[in-house]
N, C-alpha and C positions, 0 to 999 in steps of 0.2 A: 604106267609102271616106270620107275626110275631105273637108272643104269645099275644092274646088280653088282658091277665091279666096285662101285663106290656108294653103295646103298646108305651106309651110316654117315657119309660125309659129303653128300651131294648138296651144293649151294642152292638156295631158293631164289629164283628169279622173281623180282617184284616189278610189275608193270613194265616188262621188257628189259629189265636191268638184271645184272648178274652180281648181286650182293654177296660178297665173300668168295666168289669163284677165284681159283688159282689157275693161271694160264702160263704155260711154258712155251715161249715163242723162239724159234730158231731161224737165224738169218745169216746169209753170207756176207752182208754189208749193211749193218743197221744204221751206222752214222758216220763212218770214217770218210766216205765220199758221198756227196749229196746226189741223189738221183730220184726219179719218179717213184720207183718201187719202195725205197726206204722212207720217202716222204709219206706215202700211203700207210705204211706199217706204223710209223710213229704217230700219225693221226689216229689210227685204230687203237693203239695202246693207250694214248691219252684219253680217248673216248671210253675205253673199257675201265680205266681207273676212275674216271668221272662217274661211271655207272656202279662203282663199288668193288670192282674186281682187283685182284693183285696180279701183276704181270712181271714175270722174270724172263729176260731176254738173253739168249746165248748167241754170241757172235764174235768174230774176229774184231779186234780193236787196234787203234794206232795211238801214238802219243799226241797227235794233233788232229782230233776229229773235226769233221765239217760243221757239226752242230751238237748241242746237248741232247742226249736221248730222252725219250719218254720211257717210263718204266724203270725197272732196276736192271742195269746192263751187266752181265757177267762175261768177262773176256775168255775166249777159248783159244787154245794153242793153234797157231797158224803160221804159214810161210808166205813170202811174196810170190805172186803168181808169175811163172816164167814168161818173159816177154811183155808182161803188163804189171810192172812192179808196183803200180799204185794200188793194185787190188791184192787182197789177202785171201788165201785158201786155207780153210780149217783142215787140220790133219786127222780129225777123228773125234770120237766121243771118249775122252780120256777119263781115268778113274776119278780125278778131282771133280770133273763136271758131273759124272754120274752120282757121286756122293752129294753134290749140291742139289741135283734134281730130286734125289730121294728125300733129302731134308725138306725141300720145298713142297713135295708131295702134290703135284698138280692134278687138277680135275680134268684138264684138257691140254693137249699138245697141238700147237700150230706150227706148221712147217712152211717156210716161204721160198725155199729153193731146193731143187733136186740135186744138190751138191753132196760132197762127202759128209759134211755135218748133218744135213737133212736126211740122207740115206741111213746113216748110222743111228740117228735119233729115231727114225721110223722103225727100224728093225728092233732096237732096244725097247721102245715103247710097247710094241706088239708082244715082245717076249717077257717083259718084266712088269711094266706099269699097268697094262690092260685098261687104258683110258682112251677115250675117243681121240682120233687124229684128224685134224682139219688141215688141208694143204691149200695154199693160194698160189695161183699161177700169175707171175708178173712179167715174164720175158719168154720170147720164143727162142730158147737156147739152141734149138736145132738149126735155126737160120744163121747162127754165128759161124758155122764151120766153113761155109763157102768163102767168107771174107778172109779166113786165115789158112786157106788151101788145105783144109782138113776134111774134104768131102768124103774120103775113104772111111771116116768114122761115123757117117750118117746112120748106117744100119744099127751100129751099137748104140748110138745116142737115142734113136727111136725106141729101141727095146728097153733101154734104161728108163726113159720117161714113162712109157706105158706101164712098166713094172712099178715104178715109184707111185704114180698117181692112182694106179689100180689097187694099191694096198691101203689107201687112205679111206676113212669113213665118209668124209665130205671133201669135195674139191671145189674151190671158189675160183671161177674163171672171170675175166674182165668184161666179157661181152657175149651176146647170144650166138655170134658166129662161131666162136670157139666152143661154146656149149653144144652146138649142133654137131661139131666135129667129134665130140667126145662121147656122144650117146645117140642111140637110135630113137630115144624117147625123151624129148625135152621136158616132159613132166617128171622125169626121174629126180626125186627131191635131193639126191646126194650130190648132184652136179649143179651148183648154184652160181648165179651171176653176182659178183661183187664188182660194181663199177667204180668210178672215181667221181669226185666232186670238183668244184671250182670255187676259189675265193674271189667272188665278184667285186668285193671292196678293193681288191688288189688288181685284178686283171679286168680292165674295162676300157672302152674307147676314150674316156676322158683323160687317160694317162698320156695320150699322144702329145708330143711337144715339138713344135716347129723350131723352137730355140735349140733344143737338143739335136735335132736333125742338122741345123746349120752348123753347130759345133762339130758334128761328125763329117761335115763337108758336103751335105746334100742340099740341093735347092728345093724350094717348095714344090716345084713341078716334077721333081724326080720320082720315079716309081722304084721304091726300095725293095729289093728281094732279100729275104732273110733266111739264114740257116740258124736253127735254135736247138741247142742240146749239147751233150758231151761230144767232143771232137774225137770220135773213135770210128774205126772202119765200119763196124756193124751198124752204125747210125746212117750210113750211106754218104759219108763225106766225099768219097770218090765219085759217086753218081752226081752229087750236087755240083762238083767242079765240072764234070762233063756237060751238064745241062747249061751252066753259065757259059762255057766255051762255045756250045752250039748256038746260044743266043747271040754271042758276039759275032759268030760267023754269018749270022743272019742280019747283021748290021745294027743290032740292039746294043746301045751303050749302057752298061750297067756296072755299078760298083756294089757288089753284094755286102750285106751286113751280116757278120757271123758272130752270134751270141753264144758264148760257151768257151770251154777250155778242155784240153785233153791231148793225148799223145799224137794224134793225127794233125795237130795244128801246123807243124812245120811243113808237112807234105801239102796241106791245103794252101798254105801261104805261097809255096812254090808254084802250084797250079793256078792260083788266083792272086797274082802279086799286088793288085790294087785293091784287094778286099779290105773292108774295115773290120778289125777284130776287137771286140769289146773285152774279151777275157770273161772270167766267171763273174756273174752279177747275181745279186739277191734282192728280194723284197721289192721296194719301190723303184730302185734302179733297174731291176730286171723288168718290171711291169712297164716302166716308161720306155725302155728300149724296144720291147715287143710291140707296144701300141704305136710306136713311131715308125714302124715299117709299114709296108703296103701289102706284100704278098709273102706268105710263108711257103717255102719250098721244102717239103719233108720227104726225102726219098727212102726213108728207113722202112724195111719190111720186118724188122725184128721186134717191133713194139707189140706188146700184148693189149694195151689199151690206147696209148697215144696221148699222153698228158700234154705234150707240147702242142698238138693239134687243138685240144680243148682250150688251152690258155690263149692261143692265138685267136681262136674263134671268139672267145669272150672279149678279146681286145678289139674286135671289129675288123680283123684282117681277112683277106681272101686266102684260104688255105688250099694249096696244091699239094696233094699227098699221094703216096704210092697206093695203087689199087690193091689193097690187101684187107684181111679180116678186120684189123683194128680200125683202119680208116673208114671202111664201109659201115662199121657200127656207128660212127659219129657223123659221117657226111653223106648227104644225098647229092651226088655229083650234078652240078648245074643249078642246084637250089640253094645250098648253104656252104658250098665249097666246090672243089674240083678234084676228081680222081683221075690219075693217068698212069700209064705204064712207064714207070721210071727206069725200067731196064732198057727202054728205047729212048735214049737221051734226045735224039733229034725230034722224035714225035712229041715228047714232053715239052721241048723248047718251043715248038710251033704252037702248042696250046697255051703256054705261058705268054707268048707274044701277043696272042689275041687278047688276053686279059690286060697286058701292059697297055695296049692301045685302046682299051675301053674303060674309062673311069666310071661310067654309069653301071656297067656290069659289076665292077669291083665293089662299088657302093652297095648294090643290091645284094650281092653275095655276103658282104660284110655285115649288113644289117640282119640278114637271115641267120648268119652264124651266131650273132649275139643272142638272138632269140633262142636258138637251139641250145647254146651253152647255159642259158638261164635255167634250164630244166635240171641241171646236175647239182644237187644239194648234198653237201657232205654229211650232215646229221642224219638225213633220211637214209643215205647209203650205208653209213656205219651202223645204224640201228638194225638194218637188215642182217648184218654180220652177227650182231648180238642174238637175233632170232635164230640164226643157224647154229650158234653155240648152244643155245637152249635145246634145240632139237637134237644135237649131238649128245648132250649130257643126258637127256631123257632116254634116247635110244629105243623107245617103245614102239613108235609109229613105223620106223623103217628098219628095225633089226638092231642087234647088239653090236658094240664096237668090234672091229676086226673083220667085219663082213666084206668091206671093200666096195668100191663104186662099180656101177655097170658101165663098161666101156664098149662103145659101138664097134661093130665088125669093120666099118670103114676106117675107124680110128686104128684098129689093130693092123689093118693092111697098111695104113699110112705109117705106122710105127714098125712095120715089117713083122717078122715072125716072132710072136711072143708066147709060143706054146708052153714054155717053162715058167712063164710069169703067172703069179696067182691072181689072175684077172678073170672075172666071170663075164660071159655074155648072156643075152636074154633069149637065145634060141632054145 
């Protein structure tokens, strides 16, 4: 049985493809700053268009975006985010955007962030469009609060997230750890895993360059510790500096390589005055820098998937990452990487010292990491999203749009009291 809300206009999926499907996608940052979340979304949109779908993307924009977008991008009204002016915050779903969406007449709505734009789009879709809503989880926003001294908002944030995801027909989460958090029954078909892939032509051990290392001031025998990602507090820049300082107290001479750019750069440069900062790198330059390091130190606990971990693994590095859900999904500690309590910088430094002093162990972990990363194929992963779109459009097997996902009792407790949120449990 097809979705009765769109019976006369439901696209026909041919061999797993969505020929003629119209998708409205909402994003808080689709292309004005490059990050792992919007790279995944742009890959998805390009894949959907290749499959015959039409995709219209609604997002804040800037005059100088980081890259050209996939799909048709519609700019929404936004303001600079206080304290983080490089980011834009959509101010709502205004009349011009609603008229544009009505004219586009989407078969399916995809929400990529629980921000003002996503929340308004969710409520309006349920009230007026009556089409399936698929949400994808890209970031653990609840973890951001501690970095900006906003812990008093944690209860509100947890209730908001539970309310938001609980009203969607499907929720795509990046790994099984988060899937288990969100449901008591991992067979619940409305909470699906949408992982990430790796471009192995770009990220691989052959990109390592001793010439580049020498140009950056490293000797062949130096063990280069790397931070890789946007330089923002929530990525753990402060913890990284503490770990490096602990290593130096232990007599380890190290000049860290910091790949990325962001507002926390100046503070990081003060804490680590001899660090090598590459700034923002892309494509082959980025892949060469990553492969030319030896150990990735990733203290971030805000990652939903951990793209930098996967890219470093594919490049043959030993990855030392925070022991959290996203890292545990990728890494078996001691086999293809190393997990540590990055909140304890002294303990983490001791574990890194062991790896610095054992080239054989680093080689073994790096080789295993390359094998692990080779399992992550973009086409296969994106095709699974198309399958979920088909199931959402059909709506027959698992109920009609608007039913909402099943959210586990332990998730409800983690997100505090959500008695007034329209979320069902399975008791």
